C-alpha positions in Angstrom: -61.1 56.1 193.6 -61.4 59.0 196.1 -58.2 61.0 196.1 -58.2 60.9 200.0 -58.2 57.1 200.0 -55.0 55.0 200.3 -54.6 52.8 197.3 -55.2 49.1 197.9 -53.3 46.2 196.3 -55.8 46.0 193.4 -55.7 49.8 192.6 -53.7 51.0 189.6 -51.1 53.6 190.3 -50.0 56.1 187.7 -46.7 55.2 185.9 -45.6 58.7 186.8 -45.6 58.1 190.5 -42.5 56.8 192.2 -42.3 53.0 192.9 -43.7 52.5 196.4 -43.4 49.7 199.0 -45.9 49.0 201.6 -46.8 52.0 203.9 -45.8 54.5 201.1 -42.0 54.1 201.2 -39.9 54.2 198.0 -38.1 51.1 196.9 -34.2 50.9 197.1 -34.0 50.4 193.3 -36.2 53.5 192.8 -33.8 55.6 195.0 -30.7 54.1 193.1 -32.3 54.9 189.7 -32.9 58.5 190.7 -29.1 59.0 191.1 -28.2 57.3 187.8 -28.6 60.4 185.7 -26.3 62.3 188.0 -23.6 59.6 187.6 -24.3 59.7 183.8 -23.8 63.6 183.8 -20.4 63.2 185.6 -19.1 61.3 182.6 -21.2 62.7 179.7 -20.6 66.4 180.4 -16.8 66.4 180.1 -16.3 63.4 177.8 -15.8 65.4 174.6 -13.7 68.2 176.1 -10.4 66.4 175.9 -11.0 65.7 172.2 -12.2 69.1 171.4 -9.1 70.6 173.1 -6.7 68.3 171.2 -8.2 68.9 167.8 -8.5 72.6 168.4 -4.9 72.8 169.7 -3.2 70.5 167.2 -5.4 70.3 164.1 -4.6 66.6 164.2 -7.7 64.6 163.3 -5.9 61.3 162.5 -8.1 58.4 163.9 -10.9 60.7 165.0 -14.2 59.7 163.5 -16.7 62.3 162.3 -19.3 59.7 162.0 -18.9 58.9 165.7 -19.2 62.5 166.8 -22.3 63.1 164.6 -24.0 59.8 165.6 -23.4 60.7 169.2 -24.9 64.0 168.7 -28.0 62.7 167.0 -28.4 59.9 169.5 -28.2 62.2 172.4 -30.6 64.6 170.9 -33.0 61.7 170.7 -32.3 60.7 174.4 -33.0 64.3 175.3 -36.5 64.0 173.6 -37.0 60.6 175.3 -36.1 61.9 178.8 -38.2 65.1 178.4 -41.2 63.0 177.3 -40.7 60.7 180.3 -40.3 63.4 182.8 -36.8 62.4 183.7 -35.7 66.0 184.2 -32.2 65.3 185.8 -31.2 63.2 182.7 -31.6 66.3 180.4 -28.3 67.8 181.5 -26.0 64.9 180.4 -28.0 64.3 177.2 -28.1 68.0 176.2 -24.4 68.5 177.0 -23.4 65.4 175.0 -25.6 66.6 172.1 -23.9 70.0 172.0 -20.3 68.9 172.7 -20.4 66.0 170.1 -22.0 68.4 167.7 -19.3 70.9 168.3 -16.6 68.2 167.7 -18.5 67.0 164.5 -18.4 70.6 163.3 -14.8 70.9 163.9 -14.2 67.8 162.0 -16.3 69.0 159.1 -14.2 72.2 158.9 -11.1 70.0 158.7 -12.5 67.9 155.8 -13.4 64.7 157.6 -17.0 64.4 156.3 -17.8 61.8 153.6 -21.1 61.2 151.7 -21.8 57.6 152.6 -21.7 58.1 156.4 -23.8 61.2 156.0 -26.5 59.3 154.2 -26.4 56.5 156.8 -26.6 58.9 159.7 -29.6 60.7 158.0 -31.3 57.3 157.6 -30.7 56.5 161.3 -32.2 59.9 162.3 -35.2 59.3 160.1 -35.6 55.8 161.7 -35.5 57.5 165.2 -38.2 60.0 164.1 -40.3 57.2 162.5 -40.0 55.1 165.6 -41.4 57.9 167.7 -44.1 58.7 165.1 -45.3 55.0 165.0 -44.8 53.8 168.5 -44.4 57.0 170.5 -41.9 57.2 173.4 -41.5 53.4 173.7 -40.7 53.2 170.0 -38.0 55.8 170.4 -36.7 54.1 173.5 -36.5 50.8 171.8 -34.4 52.1 169.0 -32.2 54.0 171.5 -31.2 50.7 173.1 -29.0 49.9 170.1 -27.7 53.5 169.8 -24.6 53.2 171.9 -23.2 50.2 169.9 -24.1 52.0 166.7 -22.4 55.2 167.7 -19.1 53.8 169.0 -18.5 51.3 166.3 -17.2 54.1 163.8 -14.8 55.4 166.4 -13.3 52.0 167.0 -13.2 51.2 163.3 -11.6 54.5 162.3 -8.9 54.1 165.1 -8.2 50.6 164.0 -7.9 51.4 160.3 -5.6 54.5 161.0 -1.9 53.7 160.8 -1.0 56.4 163.4 -4.1 57.6 165.3 -2.4 60.6 166.8 -5.5 62.7 166.8 -7.3 60.6 169.4 -7.6 62.0 172.9 -7.1 59.2 175.6 -9.1 61.2 178.0 -12.2 61.2 175.7 -11.8 57.4 175.1 -11.4 56.7 178.8 -14.6 58.7 179.6 -16.6 57.2 176.6 -15.7 53.6 177.3 -15.9 53.7 181.0 
């Protein structure tokens, strides 16, 4: 096809091109999805700050899950890779900030003795599965695994809070932002 020609209905358009309607206009859904990463950033960037501030200020970790913080960091690092491979540049800010802040919280919890061997092995296995999914099926393999990542990462937080008699270390602000 000549680059000067307008594509016809039978011509294939690159998946990197924005969704188009007739006469070259973008679709409403395409416009809406362009703003979704910005909305995600509004929640993802500050979501760990209340918990980090509370743990740092009180040293109270009762009910706070190291597994949740670590899985969140691992999953968001994988989302960062997925978004970079997909060319979704605006989504890199929320995924990188969640990776770094969840990692900082996980480190704080390690320093306070919250890490255990079994969850460490399971998280390592999950990270290996994410890498294997990408190695075998590329970006789509990674994306498929990441569809289950949120449920996988929040389950330890809910379970830890439920099993803790007095979960005084939990920050309500973080829970409100995570479970929005």
